[in-house]
C-alpha positions as CSV (number, residue, x, y, z in Angstrom):
1,M,40.9,164.0,-68.9
2,L,43.2,163.9,-72.1
3,L,45.6,166.6,-70.6
4,G,46.5,164.4,-67.9
5,I,47.8,161.9,-70.7
6,V,50.6,164.3,-72.0
7,P,52.6,166.9,-69.7
8,R,51.1,170.4,-70.0
9,P,54.3,171.8,-71.1
10,A,54.6,169.2,-73.9
11,L,51.2,169.3,-75.0
12,A,51.1,173.2,-75.4
13,Q,54.0,172.9,-77.8
14,A,52.6,169.9,-79.2
15,G,51.8,170.7,-83.1
16,V,52.1,174.2,-82.9
17,A,55.9,174.5,-81.9
18,G,58.4,177.0,-82.6
19,Q,58.0,180.9,-83.2
20,P,55.5,182.3,-85.5
21,L,56.5,184.0,-89.0
22,A,54.6,186.7,-90.8
23,V,53.8,186.2,-94.2
24,C,52.8,188.5,-97.6
25,V,51.2,187.1,-100.5
26,A,51.6,187.9,-104.1
27,R,49.9,186.3,-107.0
28,D,52.3,184.4,-109.6
29,T,52.4,186.3,-112.8
30,G,55.1,184.8,-114.1
31,Q,57.6,186.5,-111.7
32,S,61.1,185.3,-111.0
33,V,62.3,184.0,-107.5
34,A,65.0,186.9,-107.3
35,A,62.4,189.4,-108.4
36,M,60.2,188.2,-105.8
37,L,63.0,188.5,-103.0
38,H,64.1,191.6,-104.0
39,H,60.5,193.1,-104.3
40,P,58.7,192.7,-101.1
41,E,56.7,195.5,-101.7
42,A,55.0,193.6,-104.7
43,F,53.1,191.3,-101.7
44,D,49.9,192.2,-100.0
45,C,50.4,191.6,-96.1
46,T,47.0,192.6,-94.9
47,T,44.3,190.7,-96.8
48,P,43.4,187.4,-95.5
49,Q,44.9,184.5,-97.5
50,H,41.6,182.7,-98.2
51,R,40.1,185.7,-100.1
52,F,42.5,185.9,-102.9
53,G,41.1,182.4,-104.5
54,A,42.6,179.4,-106.1
55,G,45.8,179.5,-108.0
56,H,49.5,180.2,-108.1
57,Y,50.9,182.3,-105.7
58,W,54.2,183.2,-103.9
59,V,54.0,183.7,-100.3
60,L,57.3,185.9,-98.3
61,T,57.8,185.6,-94.5
62,A,58.9,188.6,-92.7
63,P,62.5,188.7,-91.9
64,I,64.1,185.8,-89.8
65,D,67.4,186.6,-89.2
66,R,68.3,183.5,-86.8
67,R,71.0,181.0,-87.6
68,S,70.5,177.4,-87.9
69,T,73.4,175.6,-86.4
70,F,74.7,172.4,-85.6
71,T,74.2,172.3,-81.8
72,A,70.5,174.2,-82.6
73,P,69.4,173.0,-85.8
74,L,66.5,175.1,-87.4
75,V,63.5,173.6,-88.7
76,L,60.7,175.1,-91.0
77,R,56.9,174.5,-90.0
78,F,53.8,174.8,-91.7
79,A,50.1,173.4,-92.0
80,S,49.0,170.8,-94.6
81,V,46.8,172.4,-97.2
82,W,45.8,171.5,-100.7
83,Q,48.1,172.3,-103.1
84,D,49.8,170.6,-106.3
85,R,53.1,171.3,-105.8
86,L,55.2,173.3,-103.4
87,T,58.9,174.8,-103.7
88,I,60.7,176.8,-100.8
89,H,63.4,179.0,-101.3
90,I,65.6,179.8,-98.1
91,E,67.5,183.3,-98.5
92,Y,70.6,183.4,-96.2
93,A,72.4,186.6,-95.0
94,D,75.3,186.3,-97.4
95,G,72.9,186.0,-100.5
96,V,73.0,182.4,-100.9
97,M,69.9,180.5,-101.4
98,K,68.8,176.9,-100.8
99,S,65.7,175.5,-102.6
100,W,63.4,172.3,-101.6
101,S,60.7,171.3,-104.4
102,S,58.1,168.6,-103.6
103,P,57.6,165.3,-105.6
104,A,55.1,164.1,-107.0
105,T,53.2,163.2,-103.8
106,G,53.4,166.8,-102.4
107,I,54.4,167.7,-99.4
108,T,54.2,163.9,-98.2
109,P,57.9,163.6,-97.7
110,L,57.7,166.3,-95.1
111,I,54.5,165.4,-92.9
112,Q,54.8,164.8,-89.2
113,L,52.6,164.2,-86.3
114,G,49.7,166.4,-86.0
115,A,49.4,167.0,-90.0
116,F,52.4,169.5,-90.1
117,A,55.1,169.6,-92.7
118,Q,58.5,170.2,-91.3
119,L,61.4,171.1,-93.5
120,P,64.9,171.2,-91.9
121,L,66.8,174.1,-92.9
122,P,70.8,173.9,-94.0
123,V,73.3,174.1,-91.6
124,R,75.4,177.3,-92.5
125,E,77.1,179.9,-90.5
126,P,75.1,182.9,-92.2
127,A,71.6,183.5,-90.5
128,V,68.5,182.6,-92.6
129,R,67.3,186.2,-93.9
130,R,63.8,185.1,-95.5
131,V,61.9,182.1,-96.7
132,L,59.9,182.1,-99.7
133,F,57.0,179.8,-100.7
134,H,56.1,179.2,-104.2
135,V,52.9,177.1,-104.2
136,E,51.3,175.9,-107.4
137,N,47.3,175.3,-107.8
138,A,46.6,176.0,-104.3
139,A,43.0,175.3,-103.2
140,N,43.2,178.2,-100.7
141,I,40.1,177.1,-99.0
142,R,41.4,178.4,-95.7
143,G,45.0,179.6,-96.1
144,I,47.9,179.2,-99.0
145,V,50.7,178.7,-96.5
146,M,48.9,178.0,-92.9
147,D,50.9,179.0,-89.8
148,P,54.4,178.8,-90.8
149,R,56.6,178.7,-87.7
150,L,60.3,178.7,-87.2
151,A,61.7,175.8,-84.5
152,T,64.8,174.1,-83.5
153,Q,64.6,170.2,-84.3
154,A,64.4,169.7,-80.4
155,D,61.4,171.9,-80.1
156,S,59.9,169.8,-83.5
157,A,61.1,166.4,-81.8
158,S,59.2,167.2,-78.5
159,A,56.1,168.1,-80.6
160,N,56.2,164.7,-82.4
161,L,56.4,162.8,-79.1
162,A,53.6,164.6,-77.6
163,M,51.3,164.2,-80.5
164,A,52.6,160.4,-80.4
165,A,51.3,159.8,-77.1
166,L,47.8,161.6,-77.7
167,F,47.4,160.1,-80.8
168,A,48.4,156.9,-79.6
169,F,46.1,157.0,-76.4
170,L,43.2,157.8,-78.6
171,A,43.6,155.3,-81.2
172,G,44.3,152.6,-78.3
173,I,40.7,153.8,-76.8
174,S,39.2,153.6,-80.3
175,L,40.4,150.0,-80.7
176,A,39.6,148.6,-77.2
177,L,36.1,150.3,-77.2
178,I,35.4,148.7,-80.8
179,V,36.5,145.3,-80.1
180,Y,34.4,145.7,-76.5
181,N,31.3,146.8,-78.1
182,F,31.8,144.7,-81.1
183,A,31.6,141.8,-78.9
184,L,28.8,143.3,-77.0
185,W,26.8,143.4,-80.1
186,C,27.4,139.7,-81.2
187,A,26.0,138.6,-78.0
188,M,23.1,141.4,-77.2
189,G,22.4,142.5,-80.7
190,H,21.1,146.0,-79.9
191,R,21.7,148.3,-82.8
192,F,23.1,151.5,-80.8
193,Q,25.8,148.9,-80.2
194,L,26.7,148.4,-83.9
195,H,26.5,152.2,-84.8
196,Y,28.8,152.9,-82.2
197,C,31.4,150.6,-83.4
198,M,30.8,152.2,-86.9
199,L,31.1,155.5,-85.4
200,L,34.6,154.3,-83.5
201,S,36.0,152.5,-86.6
202,A,35.4,155.8,-88.6
203,M,37.2,157.9,-85.8
204,L,40.0,155.7,-85.6
205,A,40.5,155.7,-89.5
206,Y,40.0,159.5,-89.3
207,T,42.8,159.8,-86.7
208,I,45.4,157.7,-88.4
209,T,45.0,159.8,-92.0
210,S,44.6,163.4,-90.2
211,S,47.2,163.3,-87.6
212,G,50.0,162.7,-90.7
213,A,50.8,159.1,-89.4
214,F,49.2,157.8,-92.8
215,A,51.9,159.9,-94.4
216,W,54.5,157.8,-92.5
217,M,52.6,154.2,-93.0
218,V,52.2,154.9,-96.9
219,P,54.8,157.3,-97.8
220,A,54.2,156.7,-101.8
221,I,50.7,158.5,-101.4
222,A,50.0,162.1,-102.6
223,N,49.2,164.9,-99.7
224,N,46.4,165.7,-101.3
225,D,44.8,162.1,-101.1
226,R,45.2,161.9,-97.5
227,L,43.1,164.9,-97.3
228,R,40.4,163.5,-99.2
229,L,40.8,160.6,-97.0
230,N,40.0,162.7,-94.2
231,Y,36.9,164.3,-95.9
232,L,35.6,160.8,-96.5
233,F,36.2,159.3,-92.7
234,I,34.9,162.1,-91.5
235,G,32.1,162.1,-93.4
236,L,31.7,158.6,-92.5
237,A,32.0,159.2,-88.8
238,G,29.4,161.7,-89.2
239,G,27.0,159.7,-90.4
240,A,27.7,157.1,-87.9
241,A,27.3,159.6,-85.0
242,A,23.9,160.5,-86.5
243,L,22.6,156.9,-86.4
244,F,23.9,156.3,-82.9
245,T,22.6,159.1,-81.5
246,R,19.1,158.1,-82.4
247,S,19.5,154.3,-81.7
248,F,20.9,155.4,-78.7
249,F,17.2,156.4,-77.6
250,E,15.3,154.3,-79.9
251,D,12.9,153.1,-77.3
252,Q,12.0,156.8,-77.0
253,P,9.0,157.9,-79.5
254,M,10.6,160.7,-81.6
255,P,9.0,162.9,-84.0
256,R,8.4,161.3,-87.6
257,W,10.5,164.2,-89.2
258,L,13.6,163.8,-86.9
259,D,13.5,160.1,-87.7
260,R,13.3,161.2,-91.5
261,A,15.9,164.1,-90.9
262,T,17.9,161.5,-89.0
263,G,18.5,159.7,-92.2
264,I,18.9,162.1,-94.7
265,V,22.0,163.5,-92.6
266,A,22.8,160.1,-92.1
267,A,23.5,159.9,-95.8
268,A,24.3,163.5,-96.3
269,V,27.1,163.7,-94.3
270,P,29.3,160.4,-96.0
271,L,27.9,161.9,-99.2
272,G,29.5,165.3,-98.4
273,G,32.8,163.9,-97.4
274,F,32.5,161.6,-100.4
275,S,31.9,164.6,-102.6
276,V,35.4,166.3,-101.6
277,A,37.2,163.1,-101.8
278,A,35.7,162.5,-105.7
279,F,35.2,165.7,-106.9
280,G,37.3,167.9,-104.7
281,A,39.9,168.5,-107.8
282,L,37.1,170.3,-110.0
283,N,35.7,172.2,-107.4
284,L,37.1,171.9,-103.9
285,R,35.8,175.1,-102.7
286,L,32.1,174.1,-103.6
287,A,32.6,170.8,-102.5
288,D,33.9,171.8,-99.4
289,M,30.9,173.9,-98.5
290,L,28.5,171.4,-98.9
291,H,30.4,169.1,-96.6
292,S,30.3,171.4,-94.1
293,L,26.6,172.5,-94.2
294,A,26.3,168.5,-94.2
295,C,28.2,168.5,-91.0
296,A,26.0,171.7,-89.6
297,G,22.8,169.7,-90.5
298,L,24.5,166.8,-88.2
299,L,24.3,169.5,-85.5
300,A,20.9,170.6,-86.5
301,I,19.3,167.0,-85.5
302,V,21.6,166.4,-82.4
303,V,19.7,169.4,-80.3
304,P,15.9,168.0,-80.9
305,T,16.8,164.4,-79.9
306,L,18.5,165.5,-76.6
307,W,15.1,167.7,-76.3
308,G,12.8,165.0,-77.3
309,A,14.7,162.4,-74.9
310,W,14.6,164.9,-72.4
311,R,11.0,165.3,-72.4
312,Q,10.5,161.3,-72.6
313,R,12.5,161.3,-69.4
314,S,15.2,159.2,-70.9
315,N,17.3,157.2,-67.9
316,F,20.4,157.7,-70.6
317,L,19.9,161.5,-71.5
318,W,22.5,162.7,-68.7
319,L,25.4,160.7,-69.4
320,F,24.9,160.9,-73.5
321,A,24.7,164.9,-72.8
322,L,27.8,164.5,-70.8
323,S,30.0,163.1,-73.3
324,W,28.5,164.7,-76.4
325,T,28.9,168.4,-75.0
326,A,32.4,168.8,-76.1
327,P,32.1,167.0,-79.2
328,I,29.1,169.3,-80.3
329,L,30.4,172.6,-79.3
330,L,34.0,171.6,-81.1
331,A,32.1,170.2,-84.1
332,G,30.0,173.7,-84.2
333,T,33.4,176.0,-83.9
334,R,34.9,173.5,-86.6
335,V,31.8,174.4,-88.8
336,L,32.2,177.8,-88.0
337,A,36.0,178.0,-88.8
338,A,35.3,176.1,-92.2
339,L,32.7,178.9,-93.1
340,R,35.5,181.2,-92.4
341,I,33.7,182.8,-89.8
342,L,36.3,182.2,-87.1
343,P,40.1,181.8,-88.3
344,W,41.7,178.9,-88.5
345,N,43.5,177.7,-85.6
346,F,45.5,174.1,-85.1
347,W,43.6,173.4,-82.3
348,I,40.5,173.6,-83.9
349,D,41.8,172.0,-87.1
350,N,42.2,169.0,-84.7
351,S,39.1,169.3,-82.1
352,T,37.4,166.7,-83.8
353,I,40.4,164.1,-82.8
354,L,40.5,165.6,-79.3
355,S,36.8,166.1,-78.9
356,M,35.9,162.5,-79.8
357,G,38.3,160.8,-77.8
358,A,36.9,162.6,-74.8
359,E,33.7,161.0,-76.6
360,A,34.7,157.8,-76.6
361,L,35.6,157.6,-72.7
362,L,32.4,159.1,-71.8
363,S,30.4,157.4,-74.2
364,S,31.6,154.1,-73.1
365,L,30.3,154.8,-69.8
366,A,26.8,156.1,-71.2
367,V,26.9,152.6,-73.7
368,A,27.8,150.6,-69.8
369,Y,25.0,152.3,-68.6
370,R,22.6,151.9,-71.3
371,I,23.4,148.1,-71.1
372,K,22.9,147.8,-67.2
373,F,20.1,149.1,-67.6
374,L,18.9,146.3,-70.3
375,R,20.0,143.5,-68.1
376,D,18.0,145.1,-64.8
377,E,14.9,145.1,-67.1
378,R,15.8,141.8,-68.6
379,D,16.2,140.4,-65.2
380,A,13.5,141.9,-63.6
381,A,11.3,140.3,-66.6
382,I,12.8,137.2,-65.7
383,T,12.1,137.3,-62.2
384,R,8.3,138.5,-63.0
385,E,8.0,135.5,-65.4
386,V,9.5,132.8,-62.7
387,V,7.3,134.4,-59.8
388,A,4.3,134.4,-62.3
389,R,5.3,130.9,-63.3
390,R,6.0,129.9,-59.7
391,L,2.7,131.4,-58.6
392,A,0.8,129.4,-61.4
393,D,2.2,126.2,-60.1
394,I,1.9,126.7,-56.5
395,D,-1.1,126.5,-54.2
396,P,-1.0,129.9,-52.5
397,L,-2.2,128.3,-49.1
398,T,0.2,125.6,-48.5
399,G,3.1,126.7,-50.7
400,L,3.3,122.8,-52.4
401,L,2.6,122.1,-56.0
402,N,-1.2,122.1,-56.9
403,R,-2.9,119.8,-59.2
404,R,-1.7,121.1,-62.4
405,A,1.8,121.6,-61.6
406,F,2.2,117.9,-60.1
407,L,0.7,116.0,-63.2
408,Q,3.4,118.2,-65.5
409,Q,6.1,116.9,-63.7
410,A,5.0,113.4,-62.8
411,I,3.3,112.3,-65.9
412,G,6.0,110.9,-68.1
413,R,8.4,109.5,-65.3
414,T,10.4,106.2,-66.2
415,G,10.3,103.4,-64.0
416,R,7.9,102.1,-61.3
417,Q,6.4,104.8,-59.1
418,Q,5.0,105.0,-55.9
419,L,1.8,107.2,-55.4
420,L,0.2,107.9,-52.0
421,L,-2.8,109.8,-51.6
422,I,-3.2,111.0,-47.8
423,D,-6.7,112.9,-46.9
424,I,-6.8,114.3,-43.7
425,D,-9.6,112.9,-41.4
426,H,-12.8,114.4,-40.5
427,F,-11.8,117.7,-41.6
428,K,-15.1,119.2,-42.0
429,R,-15.4,118.7,-38.4
430,V,-12.2,120.6,-37.9
431,N,-13.4,123.7,-39.8
432,E,-16.7,123.3,-37.4
433,T,-14.4,123.6,-34.5
434,L,-11.9,126.1,-35.7
435,G,-13.6,128.0,-38.4
436,H,-12.5,128.2,-41.8
437,D,-9.5,130.1,-40.7
438,G,-8.0,127.8,-38.4
439,G,-8.9,125.0,-41.0
440,D,-6.6,126.7,-43.3
441,E,-3.9,127.1,-40.5
442,V,-4.5,123.1,-39.9
443,L,-3.7,122.6,-43.8
444,R,-0.8,125.0,-43.8
445,L,0.7,123.1,-40.8
446,F,-0.1,119.6,-42.1
447,A,1.9,120.6,-45.6
448,R,4.7,122.0,-43.8
449,A,5.2,118.5,-41.8
450,L,4.9,116.7,-45.1
451,R,7.9,118.6,-46.2
452,T,10.0,118.0,-43.3
453,A,9.0,114.7,-43.1
454,L,10.0,113.4,-46.8
455,P,13.1,113.8,-48.6
456,A,13.5,116.4,-51.4
457,S,13.2,113.9,-54.3
458,V,9.6,113.2,-53.4
459,L,7.1,115.3,-55.1
460,I,4.3,116.7,-52.6
461,A,1.1,118.5,-54.0
462,R,-2.1,119.6,-52.6
463,M,-4.4,117.9,-55.0
464,G,-7.6,120.2,-53.9
465,G,-9.4,120.7,-50.4
466,E,-7.9,118.4,-47.6
467,E,-6.3,115.9,-50.2
468,F,-2.8,116.0,-51.1
469,A,-0.3,113.3,-53.1
470,L,3.1,112.2,-52.9
471,L,5.4,110.7,-55.6
472,V,8.4,109.0,-55.5
473,S,10.5,106.2,-57.4
474,A,9.8,102.9,-56.2
475,E,13.2,102.0,-55.9
476,C,12.9,104.8,-52.9
477,S,9.9,104.2,-51.7
478,I,8.1,106.0,-48.3
479,D,7.4,103.9,-45.5
480,P,3.7,104.8,-45.1
481,E,3.3,103.8,-41.2
482,Q,6.3,105.9,-40.5
483,L,4.7,109.2,-42.0
484,L,1.9,108.5,-40.5
485,S,3.2,108.1,-37.2
486,R,5.3,111.5,-37.9
487,L,1.8,113.3,-38.9
488,R,0.4,112.3,-35.8
489,T,3.0,114.4,-33.6
490,V,2.2,117.4,-35.5
491,R,0.8,120.0,-33.1
492,M,-2.5,121.8,-34.4
493,P,-4.2,124.8,-33.3
494,F,-5.6,124.7,-29.8
495,D,-4.3,121.3,-29.5
496,V,-7.0,119.8,-32.0
497,R,-6.2,116.1,-32.7
498,V,-5.8,115.5,-36.6
499,T,-5.3,112.4,-38.4
500,A,-4.8,111.2,-41.7
501,S,-5.4,108.2,-44.2
502,I,-3.2,107.2,-46.7
503,G,-3.6,105.0,-50.2
504,I,-0.8,103.7,-51.7
505,C,0.0,101.9,-55.3
506,A,2.8,101.5,-57.6
507,G,2.9,101.2,-61.2
508,P,4.0,102.9,-64.0
509,L,3.8,106.4,-64.8
510,A,4.8,107.0,-68.8
511,N,1.6,108.5,-69.9
512,D,-1.9,109.9,-69.1
513,L,-3.3,106.3,-69.2
514,D,-1.1,105.2,-66.3
515,W,-1.7,108.1,-64.4
516,K,-5.3,107.6,-64.4
517,S,-5.1,104.1,-63.5
518,L,-2.5,104.5,-61.2
519,Y,-4.7,107.3,-59.4
520,R,-7.8,105.0,-59.4
521,T,-6.2,102.3,-57.5
522,A,-4.3,104.5,-55.0
523,D,-7.6,106.3,-54.5
524,R,-9.7,103.0,-53.8
525,A,-6.6,102.0,-51.5
526,L,-7.4,105.5,-49.6
527,F,-11.4,104.9,-49.7
528,E,-10.4,101.4,-47.9
529,A,-8.2,103.0,-45.4
530,K,-11.2,105.6,-44.8
531,A,-13.9,102.6,-44.4
532,A,-11.7,100.9,-42.2
533,G,-11.6,103.2,-39.3
534,R,-9.3,106.2,-40.8
535,D,-5.5,107.1,-39.1
536,R,-4.1,103.9,-41.1
537,T,-2.7,102.9,-44.7
538,R,-3.8,100.5,-46.9
539,T,-1.9,99.3,-50.4
540,M,-3.4,98.1,-53.6
541,D,-1.9,96.3,-56.4
542,Y,-1.7,98.7,-59.4
543,G,-4.8,98.2,-61.9
544,I,-7.0,96.4,-59.6
545,A,-9.2,99.0,-59.1
């Protein structure tokens, strides 16, 4: 995915532009520059650099024999490593030597994108014969002068442009995802979203410091201090990654030892980075070793976490595993390189940025899927609650409100209310004629007729048995005679003729006492309608009953 951002030829040259130069090493015991240039046999060209240990060194390149011209000026490129002071001597074919010495900030003025140092070679007619490096207080964790190369300024500019596009893309993606996920965390409050923001923030800071851009932003910073920040931010990113890994599967029960191990690693990895930043000057090799082992511990907890999620049949495992496969493999490769099991390589050294860029894209999909799953769970819970509440409020036979729901919505209304109590006449006889199933069908048809005959503002309920209640504001009162006429036209099973009686009363309904008085009066009116021969209405003034 990332390969599509930068043209392949440019990306292939990014950071490693130019012709590699073979070098040989000699320990500095007080020799002069001239002596070292004239006695190349004094250099060791076979022993790996990291085996020499810390100290002062001379590093001599193999013969170069290339000219730096105005049309094709040459630059010397080499990787940034921990050292106090560097002097570079450039010997030309005519015996002239040009030198450059680092200021108090080290090689910071030379840093380019990709954390490669770049020194322009003076343009002269004679060819460049050799380059001699004098390194003071080299920590020599992985090398003294790493991956020196001779390139043209055009190649160097192309490398910088490609790396700028790559780092800008990664930084832009990280910043956008930080803002997006932080907004989601503010709205939803899930821990994994905050941990993901912490991870991306640390990786964004690491991208800025390790890419060399920080040396451009803060030219007064010493290069060793920039490397300290690298360790600090990668440590913070590792700790946040441990927290994110566990909290992403927080709904899955994990062994207690894994939860404890996650907490330990989440603290150990940042402490490892802090130890290098704070105490690297005292014993950088030991601090770097502790940091590398802490990072190895991070890898050690990721695997059982994924295994546990797989055993629990997590819905998010496949996306999480897909997004973290590259970072885990490349982090393991980088740990092996840090422990000097694998040789140093520019792309291994920058693999964290590249893999985390890919991870940021894929993990954003995993986070989005997790949020979708949470949203679906929430929506399902809301639906279940609505259905349960509706079932508790609705009479299952007729679909009308039941007595409890009716009273809950009726009591407390302001203004005068009109209450109509409707009772189906001779319903016992209907049941005897049609059976209980037929009686139920009559109740359903009767309820449907009430719903269709009345406006939506009317509260309709089945109070129990064959009794129904209607409630509406007295200002929009119902014509009971007209309603009764509509009910007579309802076609019932087997054309059974079904009639009803209605008792009406209007009055206040502010509290329970009002309801009891209103109901008694309407019920008294209903009784009178029944006594008068049924299939009729009666109205009674409020409070008479």
